[in-house]
N, C-alpha and C positions, 0 to 999 in steps of 0.2 A: 190720545185715540190712535191705535195702530191701524195704519192704511193696509188693508188685506191684499189688494192688487201689487202694492209696491213690495211687500213681503215674498209674494208668490214669484214676482219678477226678479227680486233678488236671490231667491232660492233656485230659480231656473238658471240664472247666470252663473251662480256658483257651481252648479251641477256641469254646466257646460264647459266652464273653465277646468274642473277636475277632470272632466272626460277628455278635454284636450291634452292634458298632462298625462294622464294615464295612458292614452294612445301611444305615447312615445315608445313604449316597450315594442310594440308590433311594428311602428314605424321604423324603429332601429333595424328590425330585420328586413323591411321592406328596402331601406337605404343600403345595407350591405349587399343585398341580392342586386338591387339596381346599379350599384357601383360596379359589380361583376359583369352584369349584361353590358354596361358601356365599355369595359375593358375588352371584352370578346369582340364588341362590334368594331372598335377602334382597331382592333388586330387583324380581324378577318371580314368584316363588312356583314357578318351574320348575327341576325336576332335569334338567340337560342332559347327556344321553348322548354329545353330539357333542363335549364338551368335549377328549377326548384326540385326536381328529380335528383339532382346531384347533390343538394343540400339533404335531401331525406337519405340518400344511401349512406353519405357521411354520419348522419345522426343514427343511423341503423348500426354502422360498423362500430361507433363508438360505445352503443349499449350493449352490443354483442361481447365486445372485448371484456366487459365488467359483469358478464355472467357469473353467478356464483360457482367457485371450483374451476374456473378457467373458461376462456372463450374461444371463438374462432374468428380468423379474418376471412371473410367470403370475399373472393376476387369477383370482379364485375362481369361474370360469365357464368355460364352452365356447361356441363359436359355436352358436346354436340351429339353424342350418341349416348342417350340416356338407357338407364336400365327399364326398358319398356318391353312388355310381352316377351316375344322369342329373342329380342336382344339381351335379356338377363342371362341367357345360357352361353352367350358368346363371349362375355367378359372382355369387351374390346373398349369399353369406357374408360380411358386412363388419363384424360386431361385433367391436371390438377385444379380444384376449384375452391379449395379453402386451405388454411394453414392453422393448425392447432396450436393453442398456446395452454399449457399445462397449468400455469398460474397466472392470477390476474395481474396485467402490468399495472404500474402506477397511473394515476390520472393523467399525469403530464405526459407520460409515454402513450396512453391511449389517445390523448389529443393529437400527438405528433403522427402516430399510425394513421388516424383517421384523416388527417389532412393529407397525408401522402396518398391514401386512397383517393381522395377527391382530385389531386394533381394526376394520378393515374388516369382517371375517367377523362379529365380534361384532355390529356394526351391522346387517348384512344378517340375522343371525338374529333380531334382534329386529324389525325391520320387516317382513320378508318371512314369518316364521314364527310367532314366540311373541306378537308382538302381536295378530295376527288370531285366534290361539287362546287369547286371554285368557279368554273365556267358554265354552271347548270343555270337554266332559267330560274326566275324567282319562285315559281311553284314547286321545282325540284328541290331548292334549298328549305322552303317550308316544310315540304314533306320529309326531307331529311331530318330536319329538326323534330318534327312530330314523331318520326321512327325512333330517334334517340329517346325521346320522351317516353314511349311507349315501351322500348326496350328496357330502360333502367326501372321503370315501374314493375314490369313484370319479373326481371331478375331480381328485384328487392322482395317481392311476393314470394318467388320460389326459394330463395337463399334464406329468408328471414321470417317468413310466415305472415299471417295477417292478425295475429294477436295484439292486444294493446300493450304499451310499453311505458313505463314510467321511470324517468332518470333525472337526477339532479344536474346532469349535463355538466357544461364548462364550469359552472360556478363552484364546484366542489373544491377545486384548489386555488380559487381566487379570494372573494371575499364571503363566501357562503350567504350571498345577498338575501335569499329567501328563507333562509335558516333563522334569520335574525327578526326581531320583532317588526312589524311594518312601521312605517312613519305615521304616527297617530296624528289625526286631525291636521292632515298636510296644509300648510299655509292657511291654517283656519278655515278650510273649505268644507269641514265637516265630514270627512272621509279619510279613510287610512290607505296609505300608498305603499304597495310593495316596494322593498329597497332595490330590487333588481331592475325596476322600471328606470331609475336614474342611471344605474349601473349600464344598462343597455343603450340609452340614448347616448352617453359618454362614449361607450365603445364605438357606437356608428359613427360619432364625430372623429374620434382618433382614427379609425380606420380609414374614413373618406380623406382625412387629412394626409395620412401617410401614403395612400395610393396617389393622391393629387401631387404631393411633393416629389414622388418617385417618378411619376410621368412627366412632371414640368422640369426637373432639374438633373436626372440621370440621363447617361448616353442612350441607354436603351429605351427610355421613354421618349426622349426627342427622335429617336429613329422610328419608333412606333408612330409618332404624330407625322413624321415625314411621310412614312408610307400609307397612311390614312389619306394624306392629302394627295399624294402621287406615288403610286408603287413603282413606276418605271423611274422616276427621278430618285427614288430611295435606292433601287437597284444600281443605277448608275454611280450613286456615292459609295457601293460597296456593301449594302445591307442586304440581306436576303429577306424578301417579304414573307415566304414560307416559314422561315425560322423565326421571324418575329411574331407571326400568326400563332405558331406552336406554343412559344413561350408565354403569350397573352393568353391563350387557351388554359394553360396551367394555372396562371395567376387568377383567372376569370373563375376557374373551378375550384380554386383553393379558397377564394372569397365566399363562395356558395357553402363551402364546407365550414367555414367560420360562422356563417348566418345558422346553419344547421345545429352547430354546438352551442352556441351562445343562447339560443331559444328553446333547447331541448327540454329544459325544465318547465315550459309552459304548454306544451303541446305534444302530440304524438308524432313520431318521424314521417308517417304517411301524409301528415297534413301539410308538409313542407311542398309537396309536389305541386299544388296549386297556388302557392304563394309566388309563383312567377307572375301571376296576374297583376297584382299590386306592384311587384317589382318592375315589371314592364312600365307600368304608369309613372314610376319614379324615374326610370331611364329616359322616358319620353319627355318628362318635365326637365330633365337635363339635357334636352336636344340630342340624346344619343351620343354625345362626345364630351359633356361637362361632368366630371366625377363630383364636384361641389354641388351642382345643380340636382343631380341624382340623389345625393345624400339629403339635401334640404326636401326635394320632392317626396323621398320616402318618409321621412319624419313628418311631413305635412299630410300625407295621405293617411297615415296611421292616425294623427291626432284628430283629424276631421272625422274619419270614420268613427273613432271611439265617441267623439262628441255627439255624432248623431245617434249612436247606440244609447248614450245617456238619455237623449230625449224620449226614448221608448218607455223608460221608467216613470215617466209623467203620467199623472192619472188621465189627462185629457188626451194622451197619444193613441190613435188607433191601432193597437198592437197586432190585432188579427189582420187587419188589411196591410200594414207596413210593419212586419217582424224584424227583430232587431238582427237577425242574421242577414237579412235580405238588404237592409240599410247598410251594413257592414261592407258587403259584396258591392253594392250600388256605387259607392264612392270611388273605388278605383276605376269602375267603368266609366263615370262621368269624367273623371280626370283624363282618362286616356283619350275618350272622344273629343273633350274641349282642346286638348293639346293638338291632336291630330287634325282636328277641323280648323283650328285657328292658325297652327304653325306647320301643317303637313307638309306644304310645298317648300318650307324652309329647312326640313329635316335633312341632314347630310346623305349623299348617295355615293358610293364609292364608283365613280364612273369608269375606272379602269378596269372593273370587272364586267365582262360581257353578261348581258341578260339571257343570252341563248335564245333557243327557240321554243315554241310551245309544242305539246304533243300533237300529232296529226288528228283531225277529227273528220274522217271519211265518212262520206254518205252511205247509208246501208241500201244495197241493191236486194231485189227479191223479199222485201220485207214481209209481205204476206205469206210467202211459202215458209220462211223462217219462223214466223209466228205460229203456222199451223204445225210444224214440226215440233216446236217446243211445247205448245199445248198438249199435243198427243202424247208426247214424252211425259209430261207430269200425269196425265190421266192414267197412262199405264202404271207409273209408278204408285200413284195412289190406290190402284186396285190390287196391288201385289204386296204393298207394304203392310208391316205390322204396325201396331200402335206407336212404339218408340220411333220407328222410321217415318211414319206419318207426322208426326210431331216435328221431327228434324226437317222434313219437306216443307211443311208450312213455315217454319222459321226462316228457311232459306228463301221462300217465296216473299214473306214480309220484307227482307232485307233487299232483296233484288228489287222490290217495289220502292224501297226508299232510297237506294243508291242511284236510283234513276233522277232523283231531285240534285244529286251531286253531279251526274252526268250533265244536266242542263246548266247548273250555275257554274260549276268549276271546270267542267270539260268544255262546253260550248262557249259559255261567256267569260271565262277566265277570272272570276270573282272568287277568291279564296276564302269561303266562309266555313267557319268551324262550329257553328251553331245549328245546323239543319237538324240534327237529332233531337236537339232540346225544343225545337219547334214541333217534332212529333210528340214530345212529351205535353205540350201545350194542348194539341188536338186531343190527347188521350184523355187528359185530365177534364178538358172541356166537354167531350161528348158524354162523360160519366155524369157531370154536373147538369146538362141539359136534359138527358134522359132520366134523371132522378125524379122521383114523386113523392119522396118521404117514406117509401115503405123498403124493406130489406129486399135486395136483388136475389140473395140467396140465404138459406136459413143459417149459415155458419157466419155470415157478415157480421163483423163487430161494430162496424159504423154504419149508420143509416144516413144517407145524403137527402137534402131537401133540394127541390129543383121544380122546373115547370113541367117535367114529364112529357116532354115532346117526343113524338114518334121518332123511332130510330133513324130513318132517312133524313129528317129535318134536323135531328141532333149531329148526325154526321156532317150535314152542310154546315151547320153553325160552328162546329168544331174546326172544319177546315178554313172557314173565313177567318176565325180567331187566329189559327196559324198564319195565314196570309197577311193580317194586320201586324202581328208581332214581327214576321219575317220582313215587311216592308219597313218597319222601324229599325230593325237591325241593320238592313240595307242602306239606310239613309246615309250614313257616312261615306258609302261607296260613290256618292257623288262628288266627293272632294279627295278621296283616298283610294288607293288600290294596292294590290299585291300584298307583301309581308304586313303593312301597316293595317289592312282590312283584317287580315288573320288575326292580328293582336286585338282589335275591337271585338271581333266576333268570339273570340277566345273569352274575354272578359265578359261578354253577354252571356256565354253559357253559364257561367258561375252565377252571374246575378239573377238569370231566368230560374235557376234550381231554387235559389234561396227566397227570391222575392215573388215568384209566381207559383211553382210547382208546390211549394210548402205553404201556401198562402190559405189558412183555414178560411178566411172570410171569403175569399174568391172561389175557392173550389169545394168547400163544405168540410166536414169532420172526416178525419181520415187521411187529408191531403198530405200532411207531414209524416203520415206513418204507412199504414196500409190502405190503399184506395180501392174500393169495391167497383168492379167494372160491369157496364150492362151487358145484357143478353139480347142480341139481334135475333129476331124472328120474323118469319113469313108464315102468316096462318098459325099453324100449331107446330110447325118446324123450327128447331132452334138453329141458328147458324153460328152459334158461339164456338169458338175452338175448344173450350174446356167441356169435356164429356163427363158429366157427374156420374154415370154408370160405371165408366172405367177409372174414373179420378185422373185422366190424362187428357192431354190436348191433341185428341186423335180423331175429331168428328169429320167425317168425309164431307158432309155439306159445308162445312167452314172452309174446307179445302177448295171445293169447287167455287164458293164465293170468292175466295182470296184470288184463285186463278184467274176469274174473270176481270178482276181489278188489275192484276199485274199485266195480263194481256192487253187490256184496254189502254193502261197508261204507257206500256211499251210501244204500242202501235202509234200513239200520239207522239212520243218522244222521237221515234225514228222519223216521222214525218215532219216534225218540227225542224229537225236537222236539214231535211231536204226541201224545206220551203223558204219562203223570204226571210222570215223571223229567224230561222237558223242562220241564215247567211249574214243578217245584221249582227247576231250574236258573235259570230266568228271574226267580223270586220272589227268590232268594239274590242274583243280579245287580242287581236293582232296589233292594232294601233289605235288608239281612241281619236288622236288628232286627225289622222287620216280618215277615219270612219266619219267624224264630225264634217271635215272638209267634202265627203262625198254627199252630204245632206242627210246623214243618219242622226236622228236625236238621241245621243249618248245616254243622257239622264234617263229619258224615257225608256230606253232600250234596257239599261241596268235594272230599273224598277220592274219592267215586265219580267225579266229573268228571275229576280228574287220573289216575285209573285208566283210565278209558275213553279219553280222550285219548292216554294214555301207550301203551296197547295198539295204538290206530290207527297211531301215529308208529312203534311197533316193527314193526308189519306192512309199513309203508312202507319202513323201513329194511332189513328182510328182502328185499323186492321189488327195493330199489336194489341189495342186494349181488348178487342173482342176474343182474342186468343186465349187470355189467362183471366182467372176469376179475379185476382187482385193484383195491384201493381204498386209499387213505391217509387220515390223519386231517384232512387238508387238505380232502376232500370234506364234513367235517362241521364245518368252521370256523365262528365266530361270525357271520362275514360273511354266509356261506350262510344261516344260520339267520334272520337279521335280514332279508335280502332275501326270503326266503319269507314271513315275516309281513308284509312290506310288499306283496307282490303280492296275498296274500289279502285283506288289508284293503282294497287299491284294487278288487278284484273285488267284495267285500262279504263281510265277516267272518261274518256271521249266516246265510248261505243256502248251500245246496249249489251254486247257480249261481256264486255267489261263488268257491267253491273251483275250479269249473271254468275261470272267467275267470281267476284267479290261475294256474292251471296252464297255461294257454295263454300266459300273459305270461313265465314264467320263461326264463332262459337255457338254451338247447338244447332248447328246446319249440318248437311249431309256429309261434308268431308269430316267434321268433329265426330259425328256418329259413327262412321267408318273407322276413324282412329280409335275411338273408345272401344270399338268391336274386336279391333286386331291388337291394339297396343294398351294395355291397361295403365292406368295412371296418368292418361292424357287430361290435362286440366285447362280451364280457360286461360290461366296464365301462361302456360306452354304454347297455346295456340296463339295469343296475343304476341308472345316473343317470336315465334315464326314469322309472324305477318310483320312484326316491326323490322326483323333482318331483312325479309324479302322486300319490304317497302325501301329500305336504304339502299340494298343492292339494284333494285329495279331503278330508283332514281339515279344511280351511278352509271350503271351499265347500258340501260336503255334510254336514258334521258327522260324516263316517264312514260314511255310508249306503253307499257303494260303487256300482259300476256296476251290480251285480244289482238292487238296490233302486230306483235311478234308471231302469233300464228298465222295472221293474214299474210304477212310477208313470207312465211315458210310455205304457206299453202300456194302462193303465186309462183314461188320458185319451184315447186314440184310440178305445177302445171305447165310452167315454162319448159321444165324439162321434158315432161311427156310429149309437148308439142314439137320439140326439136326433131329435125330429120336425123333418124338413127344413122343414116349414111355418113354424116359428118361428125367426125371424131372431135372431142373437146379440144385437142390440141391443134386443131387446125385454124382455130379461131374463128372470128365471125364471117358469115357468108357475104361475099362481095359478088356483085353483078357489074360487067363491063358496061360501057356505054353502048358498045355494039348490041350486046344482049338486051340491055334496056330498051333500046330504041325499036328491037324487034319483038318486045314482048306486048302484046295487046292489052290494054287497060292497065299497065303497069303504073303505080304511084311510088313517089318517094316518100 
C-alpha cells in the first residue's frame, strides 16, 4: 500500500532539490557581479550601486554589434548639445557618440569590444566620480554611486532604445549550451535541466578562482590588499593608492561585463541593472573582502531563491498572497538583512578615508512669510495656467510633498533610505483597496476591486498607517546599521516591495499587477480627483487646491520640526550617534520616530498621487523613479524645504520639464534623468552635497553683506579696524 503523505513529501523534496540546482544559473551571475563589487570595494572603499548598470550597458553593446548588416558601438555618453529646438539650426553638436561598423564582427571580437566598453566605463567612474569623492561624506559617495546608476541607465535608454532584445550572447562561440537538448530527467529528479545552467555555475567558479589567485599571488593583488588595510603604508612602500584604485575599477567593471555577456541568453539587457541587489547580498556574504565568499554567496542566493520559487508550483502554496517573483526578490533582501544585522559591525571600513562633513541643515526663519508667498504664487499660477501647465503644476506639488519625507529622513536624521517612494506606492495601493466597494470607479475601468468601501478620509488615514508600518519595518535594520549599509538594505527592500506587495493580487485586489483603478475623492457633489473626465487630462483646479493645502500643511510642519526639540535630536543623531546617546538621547527611538514621520509624509504623497490619475501600475513606483527623486532633492538641497521645492521643479512631468518640452522639442524623461544624474554627481563633488538651496543662501548672504558695507571703504583697504582709543570712546561699543 502506497503511503500518500510519504509520496507527496518525496515529490516536494525532489522539486526543492531540482530548484536548488536550477538556481545555480542565476546564482552564477550574482556571484560574478558580487566578486566585481568586492574588487571595487577593496580597491577604493566604495560600494558601487551602478555595477548592474555596467553589466547592462555591456550586454547592450554586444547585442548592438550583432545587428543585421552591421552595428554601432555607442560610447557611454551623449552629445552635450543635442539637436533640440533652435539648437538644430546651429549645427554645433559635434561630439562623437558612436562608431559605425559596416560589417558584423565575429562573436569573439564582439565579446572583446564589449568588455573594452565595460573597462572604459570603469575608468570613467574612477576618474570622473569616485576619485573626486574620495574624501566626501558617506552620503556623498552613495549619491555619487546612485548618480552613476541613473546616468548609465539613462544613456542606455537614449543610445539603445527601450525595445526588447533577444541574443544568444556569450554561448554562441563556446559550447552552444542552450542550443543542445537539455539534460533530460536530470539526476532522476523528473525535470529537464538546461545545459547552460551547469556551464554558468562552472564559469562562476572559474572566474572566482582566477580573481582570487590573481589578488592573492600577484604583486598587484598584494599591493591592493596592502592599500585596503592601510593606504598610507602602501604609499610609503611606493604604491600609488589612486593608480591601484583605477586598475581595480577596470577589473571590477570588466567582471560586470562578463556577467552581462554570459547571462544575456537568459534575460533582457535592461534586467541586469537591478541584479546589483542580489550581487550586493553575495558581496556582503563575503564580508566585502572575500572573493571566495562572494562566489559562494552568489551561488547560494540564486539556489535558495530558485528553491523558494519551486515551492510556488505546489498546489498548497498561496500563490496570490506570496507570488513567485516576490519570493525570488525577498531572498536577497533576507540575506542582506541577516548579514548586516549579525555581522554589520565586523564589515571592513577603510578608516584612512575621511567621512567628511554632512550638508548643513539651517533652521528656516520667517517660515510663515515664506509659506504665504509660496501659496500665493501657486494660486496665481493655477488661475493663469492652461490644462497642460496645470497638470505640470500638480506633478511638481506632489513631488515637493514627497521630497519633504526625504528632507526629514535623509537631510535631518542622516539615514540613507532608498525605499521612500515605494512606501508611497504602498499607500496608493492601500487607499484604492480600502475605498473600493466592488463597483467600478469609472466606466472604462477594466478591473473591479472588492473592499470595505470606507469613506475617503478614513481610507486615506488607513493608507498612511500602512505606509508607516512598512516604513518602520524597513527602518528596523537602522537600529544596527547606518550609512551605505542602510542604503543597501533599503534598495533591496524597494525591489522586494514592488514584487511582493504592489503586485500582490490577494492583498490589493485584481489589477494590482497590471492597471490599478484609483478612487475619486469627493466633498459633497464636487470631485477632488486630479483626473478631469471632461477634458481627459489631469487639470482639475479643485484637486490643485486640495493638494496645495496638503503641501503647505506638511511644509509648515517640516520647517517647525527642524526648529524644535525633535529636529535638534535628529541632527545630533546624524552628527554622532554615540555622542547623542551620551547626551541622553534615545537613538533607537529617535531613528524610529524619523522613519515614522518620513513614511507618513511619503504615504500622504502616494495618496495624493493616486488621486491625480485614474489608473496606476507598479511601474509608477519602480526603483528608477525613487532613485531619480532622491537625485533631484539632493540636487536641490536635501536639508531644506527650498531644496524640496527645487527638486519638485526639476522632476520629469513637472514645471521645468513642461518648459523644456515647450521650447526644446524631443526632451524625454531619459534626458531629464540624465541631466539630473550629471547634476547630482557634480553637486556631490563640487559642493559636498550642499545643493542649490544652500548655495543660493550663501550667495544671498554675500550680496546682502556687500549692500551693508560702508561704500566709503574700498575693498582693497581690507577690513575695518578700530583703535583702542576709538573703541574706548565709543559709547555702547561691543567686540
